[in-house]
C-alpha positions as CSV (number, residue, x, y, z in Angstrom):
1,M,-122.4,-37.9,68.5
2,H,-123.2,-38.0,64.8
3,M,-120.8,-37.2,62.0
4,P,-121.1,-33.7,60.9
5,G,-123.9,-34.1,58.2
6,T,-125.6,-37.2,59.1
7,F,-129.0,-37.4,60.0
8,V,-131.2,-40.7,61.8
9,L,-133.1,-41.7,59.1
10,A,-134.9,-44.1,61.4
11,A,-135.4,-46.2,64.4
12,R,-136.5,-49.2,65.9
13,H,-135.7,-52.5,67.7
14,F,-135.6,-56.2,66.7
15,S,-138.0,-58.2,68.8
16,Q,-138.0,-62.1,69.2
17,Q,-141.5,-61.8,67.1
18,D,-139.3,-59.8,64.4
19,Q,-136.7,-62.3,64.5
20,E,-138.9,-65.5,64.1
21,L,-140.6,-63.6,61.1
22,F,-137.4,-63.2,58.8
23,A,-135.9,-67.0,60.2
24,Q,-139.0,-68.3,58.6
25,L,-138.9,-65.9,55.4
26,S,-134.7,-66.7,55.1
27,G,-134.5,-69.9,56.5
28,D,-131.9,-69.0,59.1
29,W,-132.4,-70.7,62.4
30,N,-128.7,-70.4,63.7
31,P,-129.4,-70.9,67.4
32,M,-127.3,-67.9,68.1
33,H,-130.4,-65.8,66.5
34,M,-132.8,-68.1,67.6
35,D,-132.5,-69.9,71.2
36,Q,-131.6,-67.7,74.0
37,V,-130.2,-70.5,75.9
38,A,-127.9,-71.7,72.9
39,A,-127.1,-67.7,72.6
40,R,-125.9,-68.0,76.0
41,R,-123.1,-70.3,75.1
42,T,-121.9,-68.6,72.5
43,A,-119.3,-65.1,72.5
44,A,-122.1,-62.9,72.0
45,G,-123.8,-64.1,74.9
46,A,-127.3,-63.4,74.3
47,A,-129.5,-63.9,71.1
48,V,-128.8,-61.3,68.2
49,V,-130.2,-60.0,65.2
50,H,-129.9,-61.5,61.6
51,G,-127.1,-59.2,59.9
52,M,-129.0,-59.8,56.8
53,H,-132.1,-58.4,58.6
54,L,-130.4,-55.1,59.2
55,I,-129.7,-54.7,55.3
56,L,-133.6,-55.5,53.8
57,W,-134.8,-53.2,56.8
58,M,-132.2,-50.5,55.9
59,T,-133.0,-50.8,51.9
60,D,-136.4,-50.6,52.8
61,M,-136.0,-47.3,54.6
62,M,-133.5,-45.5,52.1
63,A,-135.6,-46.0,49.2
64,S,-137.7,-42.8,50.2
65,I,-134.7,-40.8,49.9
66,V,-133.8,-43.0,46.4
67,D,-134.5,-40.9,42.9
68,T,-137.4,-43.3,41.1
69,E,-135.0,-44.1,38.2
70,S,-132.2,-45.2,40.5
71,S,-132.0,-49.2,41.5
72,I,-129.3,-50.8,43.9
73,I,-126.4,-52.2,41.8
74,D,-123.8,-52.7,44.2
75,I,-123.9,-53.7,47.9
76,K,-120.7,-53.5,50.5
77,A,-121.8,-54.7,53.9
78,K,-119.6,-55.2,57.2
79,F,-121.3,-56.4,60.7
80,I,-119.0,-54.7,63.1
81,K,-120.6,-56.0,66.2
82,W,-123.6,-57.7,67.8
83,I,-127.0,-55.9,67.8
84,Y,-128.8,-57.9,70.4
85,V,-132.7,-58.4,70.5
86,D,-135.0,-55.8,72.0
87,E,-132.1,-53.2,71.7
88,P,-133.5,-49.6,70.6
89,V,-131.5,-49.1,67.1
90,N,-130.6,-46.0,65.2
91,L,-130.4,-46.0,60.8
92,V,-127.9,-43.2,60.1
93,L,-127.6,-41.4,57.1
94,V,-123.9,-40.7,56.5
95,Q,-123.6,-39.4,53.0
96,K,-126.2,-39.3,49.5
97,N,-125.4,-38.7,46.0
98,T,-126.6,-39.4,42.7
99,T,-124.4,-43.0,42.6
100,E,-124.2,-44.0,46.4
101,V,-126.0,-43.9,49.4
102,D,-124.0,-44.8,53.3
103,L,-125.7,-45.7,55.8
104,Q,-124.7,-47.2,59.6
105,V,-126.5,-48.8,62.0
106,E,-126.0,-47.4,65.5
107,V,-127.2,-48.3,69.3
108,E,-126.1,-45.7,71.8
109,G,-123.8,-44.1,69.2
110,L,-121.9,-47.0,68.6
111,V,-121.7,-48.3,65.0
112,R,-123.0,-52.1,64.7
113,A,-123.5,-52.4,61.1
114,T,-122.2,-50.5,57.8
115,A,-123.4,-50.6,54.4
116,T,-122.9,-48.7,51.0
117,F,-125.5,-49.0,48.1
118,A,-124.2,-48.3,44.7
119,L,-126.7,-46.7,42.5
120,G,-127.4,-47.1,38.8
121,K,-129.9,-48.1,36.2
122,R,-131.6,-51.8,35.3
123,S,-134.7,-52.7,33.7
124,I,-137.2,-51.0,35.8
125,Q,-139.8,-54.3,34.8
126,I,-137.3,-56.9,36.5
127,V,-136.6,-54.5,39.5
128,E,-139.8,-53.3,40.4
129,R,-141.7,-57.0,39.6
130,N,-142.3,-59.4,42.3
131,W,-140.5,-62.3,40.8
132,K,-143.0,-65.4,41.0
133,V,-141.0,-68.3,41.7
134,S,-143.2,-71.8,42.4
135,C,-141.7,-72.4,45.8
136,Q,-143.0,-73.5,49.2
137,R,-141.7,-71.8,52.6
138,K,-139.2,-74.6,53.6
139,T,-140.2,-76.5,57.1
140,K,-137.3,-75.1,59.9
141,S,-134.3,-77.0,59.7
142,V,-130.9,-77.9,62.0
143,A,-128.0,-76.3,61.3
144,V,-125.3,-78.4,60.1
145,D,-122.3,-78.6,62.5
146,R,-118.8,-78.5,60.2
147,D,-115.2,-78.3,61.1
148,L,-112.6,-76.4,59.6
149,E,-111.3,-78.8,56.8
150,E,-114.9,-79.5,55.5
151,I,-115.7,-75.9,55.1
152,S,-112.5,-75.4,53.2
153,Q,-113.8,-78.2,50.5
154,T,-118.1,-77.2,50.7
155,E,-119.9,-75.8,47.7
156,G,-123.2,-76.4,46.7
157,F,-126.5,-74.9,45.7
158,V,-129.1,-72.8,48.9
159,E,-132.7,-72.7,48.0
160,F,-135.0,-69.9,49.0
161,A,-136.6,-70.6,52.0
162,A,-139.8,-68.5,50.8
163,P,-141.3,-67.3,48.0
164,P,-139.8,-64.1,46.9
165,D,-143.4,-62.5,47.1
166,E,-143.2,-63.2,51.2
167,L,-140.5,-61.3,51.4
168,A,-141.4,-58.5,49.3
169,Q,-144.3,-57.9,51.3
170,A,-142.0,-57.9,54.7
171,F,-139.9,-55.2,53.1
172,P,-142.4,-53.5,50.5
173,S,-140.3,-50.4,49.4
174,A,-137.1,-52.1,48.9
175,V,-138.8,-53.9,46.0
176,R,-138.5,-51.0,43.8
177,I,-134.7,-50.4,44.2
178,L,-133.8,-53.7,44.4
179,G,-136.5,-56.6,43.2
180,S,-137.9,-59.0,45.2
181,L,-135.7,-62.0,43.5
182,E,-132.3,-60.3,44.5
183,M,-133.7,-59.1,48.2
184,S,-134.2,-63.5,48.3
185,G,-131.3,-63.8,47.5
186,L,-129.4,-61.7,50.1
187,A,-131.9,-63.4,52.1
188,C,-130.7,-67.0,51.2
189,S,-126.8,-65.8,51.8
190,T,-127.8,-65.7,55.5
191,R,-129.4,-69.4,55.3
192,L,-126.0,-70.2,53.4
193,V,-123.9,-68.8,56.4
194,G,-125.9,-69.8,59.2
195,M,-127.3,-72.9,58.4
196,E,-124.8,-74.5,56.1
197,C,-121.4,-73.3,55.7
198,P,-119.6,-72.7,58.1
199,G,-123.4,-73.6,59.4
200,L,-123.8,-74.0,62.9
201,H,-121.4,-72.1,64.5
202,S,-120.7,-69.2,62.2
203,I,-120.5,-65.2,62.0
204,F,-121.7,-63.3,59.4
205,A,-119.2,-60.9,59.4
206,G,-119.8,-58.9,55.9
207,F,-120.5,-59.3,52.1
208,N,-120.1,-58.0,48.7
209,V,-122.4,-58.2,46.0
210,Q,-123.6,-56.6,42.3
211,F,-126.6,-56.8,40.9
212,S,-127.7,-57.2,37.3
213,D,-130.0,-58.4,34.9
214,D,-128.0,-60.1,33.0
215,L,-126.8,-62.4,35.9
216,S,-128.7,-66.1,36.4
217,R,-131.7,-65.4,37.6
218,T,-132.3,-68.7,39.8
219,P,-134.4,-69.4,42.7
220,G,-131.2,-69.8,45.2
221,L,-127.5,-69.3,45.6
222,N,-124.6,-71.2,44.2
223,F,-121.6,-71.2,46.3
224,A,-118.4,-72.3,46.9
225,V,-116.0,-71.5,49.6
226,S,-112.7,-69.9,48.0
227,T,-110.9,-69.1,51.0
228,V,-110.2,-70.6,54.5
229,N,-107.9,-69.0,57.2
230,K,-107.3,-71.5,59.6
231,H,-105.5,-69.3,62.1
232,F,-108.5,-66.6,61.9
233,R,-111.0,-69.0,61.3
234,Y,-111.9,-67.0,58.5
235,V,-114.3,-68.4,55.8
236,K,-114.6,-66.1,52.4
237,I,-117.4,-67.9,50.2
238,K,-118.1,-67.1,46.5
239,I,-122.1,-67.1,45.7
240,S,-124.0,-66.4,42.4
241,G,-127.8,-66.8,41.6
242,A,-131.2,-64.7,42.3
243,G,-129.9,-61.8,39.9
244,L,-126.4,-61.2,41.8
245,N,-123.1,-61.9,42.0
246,G,-120.3,-61.7,44.6
247,T,-118.4,-62.7,47.9
248,V,-119.4,-63.5,52.0
249,D,-117.0,-62.7,54.6
250,S,-117.8,-64.9,57.7
251,F,-115.8,-66.8,60.6
252,A,-116.6,-70.3,62.0
253,R,-116.6,-69.7,65.5
254,I,-115.4,-71.9,68.2
255,P,-118.0,-74.5,69.4
256,P,-118.9,-74.1,72.9
257,V,-116.4,-75.3,75.3
258,A,-116.3,-78.4,76.6
259,Q,-115.1,-78.7,80.0
260,P,-113.2,-82.0,81.9
261,S,-115.8,-84.6,82.0
262,M,-115.8,-86.6,85.4
263,E,-113.5,-89.1,84.6
264,D,-110.5,-86.2,83.9
265,M,-111.8,-84.9,87.2
266,T,-110.8,-88.4,89.0
267,Q,-107.2,-87.6,87.4
268,A,-106.9,-84.5,89.2
269,V,-109.0,-85.1,92.7
270,M,-107.9,-87.0,95.2
271,P,-110.6,-89.7,96.1
272,G,-112.9,-88.6,99.3
273,E,-110.7,-85.2,99.8
274,F,-114.4,-83.5,99.7
275,A,-116.3,-86.2,101.7
276,G,-119.0,-85.3,103.9
277,S,-119.1,-81.4,102.5
278,Q,-122.5,-80.1,101.1
279,A,-122.1,-77.2,98.4
280,L,-124.5,-75.1,96.4
281,I,-123.1,-73.7,93.3
282,V,-125.3,-71.2,92.0
283,G,-124.9,-71.1,87.9
284,G,-123.1,-74.3,87.8
285,S,-124.8,-75.6,84.6
286,R,-121.6,-74.9,82.8
287,G,-118.3,-72.8,82.7
288,L,-116.6,-72.6,86.1
289,G,-119.6,-73.7,88.1
290,E,-119.8,-76.9,85.8
291,V,-115.9,-77.6,86.7
292,C,-116.3,-76.7,90.4
293,A,-119.3,-79.1,90.8
294,K,-117.9,-82.0,89.1
295,A,-114.5,-81.7,91.3
296,I,-116.5,-81.6,94.1
297,A,-118.3,-84.6,93.4
298,A,-115.2,-86.7,92.2
299,G,-113.9,-85.5,95.7
300,G,-116.8,-87.3,97.6
301,G,-118.9,-83.7,97.7
302,K,-122.6,-83.5,97.8
303,V,-123.6,-80.9,95.1
304,T,-126.6,-78.5,94.0
305,I,-126.1,-76.8,90.9
306,T,-128.5,-74.0,90.3
307,Y,-129.7,-72.6,86.5
308,A,-131.6,-69.7,85.6
309,V,-132.5,-70.6,81.7
310,G,-130.6,-73.8,80.9
311,K,-132.1,-76.5,82.8
312,E,-131.2,-79.0,80.0
313,E,-127.7,-77.9,80.5
314,A,-128.1,-78.1,84.2
315,E,-129.8,-81.9,84.0
316,K,-126.9,-83.2,81.6
317,V,-124.7,-81.6,84.1
318,A,-126.1,-83.7,86.8
319,R,-126.7,-86.3,84.9
320,E,-122.9,-87.0,84.0
321,I,-122.1,-86.9,87.8
322,N,-124.8,-89.0,89.0
323,E,-123.9,-91.8,86.2
324,W,-120.4,-91.8,87.5
325,G,-121.7,-92.4,90.9
326,G,-121.7,-89.0,92.8
327,E,-124.4,-87.2,94.2
328,C,-125.7,-83.6,92.0
329,K,-129.1,-82.1,92.2
330,I,-130.4,-79.3,89.9
331,M,-132.4,-76.2,91.6
332,H,-133.9,-73.1,89.2
333,Y,-132.9,-70.2,90.7
334,D,-133.0,-66.3,89.7
335,V,-130.4,-64.2,91.9
336,C,-132.5,-60.8,91.2
337,Q,-135.1,-62.5,93.0
338,P,-135.6,-62.5,96.9
339,A,-133.3,-65.2,98.0
340,V,-134.8,-66.6,101.1
341,E,-138.0,-68.3,99.4
342,Q,-136.1,-70.0,96.7
343,L,-133.3,-71.3,99.2
344,R,-136.4,-73.0,101.2
345,R,-136.1,-75.3,98.3
346,L,-133.3,-77.1,99.3
347,A,-133.4,-80.0,102.0
348,T,-130.0,-79.8,103.9
349,A,-128.1,-76.3,104.5
350,P,-125.4,-76.1,102.3
351,G,-121.8,-75.2,104.3
352,K,-120.3,-74.3,100.9
353,I,-121.9,-71.9,98.1
354,Y,-119.8,-71.0,95.1
355,Y,-121.0,-68.1,93.3
356,F,-121.2,-68.0,89.5
357,A,-123.9,-65.8,88.4
358,T,-123.3,-63.8,85.4
359,G,-124.6,-61.7,82.3
360,A,-123.3,-61.2,79.2
361,I,-119.7,-59.8,79.9
362,Y,-118.6,-59.0,76.4
363,K,-121.5,-56.4,74.8
364,P,-120.6,-53.8,73.3
365,R,-120.4,-50.7,75.1
366,P,-120.8,-47.0,74.0
367,K,-117.7,-44.8,74.5
368,R,-118.6,-43.3,78.3
369,L,-120.2,-44.9,81.2
370,D,-123.2,-47.3,80.6
371,F,-125.0,-46.6,83.9
372,K,-127.6,-49.8,82.6
373,A,-125.0,-52.3,81.9
374,L,-123.5,-51.4,85.2
375,D,-126.7,-51.7,87.0
376,E,-127.2,-55.3,85.6
377,F,-123.5,-56.1,86.7
378,L,-124.5,-54.6,90.4
379,A,-127.6,-56.8,90.5
380,F,-125.7,-59.6,89.7
381,Y,-122.4,-59.5,91.7
382,I,-123.5,-57.1,94.7
383,R,-126.9,-57.6,96.0
384,G,-127.3,-61.2,93.9
385,F,-124.8,-62.3,96.2
386,Y,-125.0,-60.1,99.5
387,G,-128.7,-61.8,98.7
388,I,-127.9,-65.3,98.9
389,C,-125.5,-64.6,102.2
390,E,-128.0,-63.1,104.3
391,A,-130.4,-65.6,103.1
392,H,-128.8,-68.3,104.0
393,R,-127.9,-66.8,107.6
394,T,-131.5,-66.2,107.8
395,L,-132.5,-69.8,107.2
396,Y,-129.4,-71.8,109.0
397,D,-128.4,-71.1,112.1
398,R,-124.7,-72.3,111.4
399,Q,-121.4,-71.0,109.9
400,F,-120.7,-71.4,105.8
401,T,-118.1,-70.6,103.5
402,A,-119.0,-68.3,100.4
403,F,-116.5,-68.2,96.8
404,Y,-116.7,-64.8,95.2
405,P,-115.1,-65.0,91.8
406,S,-113.3,-61.1,91.1
407,T,-111.5,-60.6,87.7
408,I,-107.6,-59.7,87.1
409,F,-109.8,-56.8,85.0
410,V,-110.1,-54.9,88.3
411,E,-106.3,-54.4,87.8
412,K,-106.1,-53.9,84.0
413,R,-109.3,-53.1,82.4
414,P,-109.8,-53.6,78.4
415,D,-111.7,-51.7,76.1
416,G,-115.6,-51.8,77.2
417,M,-115.0,-53.5,80.5
418,A,-115.2,-50.7,82.6
419,E,-118.6,-51.2,83.8
420,Y,-117.7,-55.5,84.7
421,A,-114.3,-54.1,86.3
422,M,-116.3,-51.6,88.4
423,A,-119.0,-53.6,89.8
424,K,-116.2,-56.5,90.7
425,S,-114.5,-54.2,92.5
426,A,-117.5,-52.9,94.6
427,G,-118.3,-56.9,95.2
428,E,-114.6,-57.1,96.4
429,A,-115.1,-54.3,98.7
430,M,-118.5,-55.8,99.5
431,C,-116.7,-59.1,100.5
432,D,-114.7,-57.4,102.7
433,E,-117.4,-56.4,105.2
434,L,-119.3,-59.1,104.9
435,P,-117.8,-61.4,107.9
436,R,-118.3,-58.5,110.0
437,L,-121.9,-58.0,108.9
438,M,-122.7,-61.8,109.3
439,P,-120.9,-63.5,111.5
440,G,-119.8,-66.8,110.7
441,L,-119.5,-66.2,107.2
442,R,-115.9,-67.3,105.8
443,V,-115.5,-65.4,101.9
444,V,-112.5,-66.3,99.6
445,V,-112.1,-63.9,96.8
446,R,-109.8,-64.7,93.9
447,R,-109.2,-62.7,91.1
448,L,-109.3,-65.0,88.4
449,P,-107.4,-64.6,85.2
450,R,-109.4,-65.0,81.4
451,L,-110.4,-68.8,81.5
452,L,-111.6,-70.5,78.7
453,T,-115.3,-70.5,78.6
454,D,-118.0,-70.0,76.2
455,Q,-118.0,-66.5,76.7
456,T,-114.5,-66.0,76.2
457,A,-113.9,-68.0,73.1
458,S,-112.8,-66.2,70.0
459,V,-112.2,-66.7,66.5
460,T,-108.5,-65.6,67.0
461,P,-106.1,-67.4,69.2
462,T,-106.0,-66.5,73.1
463,K,-104.1,-68.1,75.4
464,E,-106.2,-68.9,78.3
465,A,-105.3,-70.9,81.9
466,S,-106.5,-74.1,82.4
467,V,-110.2,-74.0,84.5
468,L,-109.4,-76.8,86.5
469,E,-105.8,-75.7,87.2
470,I,-107.3,-72.7,88.1
471,M,-110.3,-73.7,90.5
472,L,-108.7,-76.7,92.3
473,P,-106.8,-75.1,94.5
474,I,-109.4,-72.5,95.0
475,I,-111.9,-75.4,95.7
476,R,-109.6,-76.6,98.0
477,E,-109.0,-73.8,100.2
478,V,-112.6,-73.0,100.4
479,H,-113.4,-76.9,101.7
480,A,-110.2,-76.2,104.3
481,S,-112.9,-74.6,106.6
482,A,-114.8,-76.9,109.0
483,N,-117.9,-75.4,108.7
484,E,-120.1,-78.3,107.9
């Protein structure tokens, strides 16, 4: 539903190719935008579109409805929710008059970003002209990893990553109402946030900038952090240069969650308590699966962990376990593909299966049931779990135990979690039926509380239970059955 009097000005999706082009033009190569594996370990759960890419696209689209004598003199923007690569987006005109244009970007009616463009008079010669700057396109760089203390004292200068005329070619209509130098200044602000300050673990939340012919026209941005709220990890940055002046709002994300090490496990797990067991841990390259793998290995059990896309992460976990003296193998496994042929690669039948396969849980949802999201959850939590259990029964004539993690959200659903909770609830019902359908299968189901993992990490303080304290009693219950 759109507001009365609004209409869709343009529609598109942002592809991975679009991401690559904008990263080259802006210099923002933050893994949250460019690396699907690394992006899984953020609260977004998958790669997201650059917020400033949205703004320059909005500017390019609105040029057709702006008076030919008007120029942009001010932009206020907020990036409210993630927009994911390949999501269909609509650019909605909320309101327009002679001095202001309000736009918002929506996905299935849910507002993801808003921007207000103030219009006025600036030098036509400056605004319309491609500003000739003798700078070369920068090579791909690595984002700086800063802590809050360092961030609070950071200031400096960020150069353009590409000549302004290249950005003007990508957004040709925007040049008339903004100017190529100013466009490059906006693009430079996302390089500032994503690569310099806050840097690697950053969120670009919004900005407020003014444009004037009288401002510094340097080919880059001077910046200085003006405010840091350590409680909320909020960072405000003053910027100037490239014909603009203003502030950027950002957050410093909590870095990917480091789960307990093997040395930590030896303090909690009794030597040999899982000896003689063979465990297959689906989704064992990080999070809860990583904790289970380390705990079982620390107790003398043999583990195989699977990955869908994070091979390097799985190799890192296996390396830590094996160097400690445990036994861990890795295997590629896709829960959305037939299970039998994949399980044939196992050298030994596992007596225990832990199932932690999941997609992105916290994606923004429309204010209605999202059946596409529900189908995706069902593929992971119903068909995937059923498939691996059935494949085990087909391949191995033996008893086994499977752990199915449900969630307390089945009882009390936060906003936007209905589809996830529905799929988990259906999963619980399926687990009740499986021992009857598959004699020899024992299923352990637990509704887990919110635990500190990559997808639950937040910029605001929250209380999460200890992963090891919650999971270790469950592991012991799973391994209590004599079906090895």
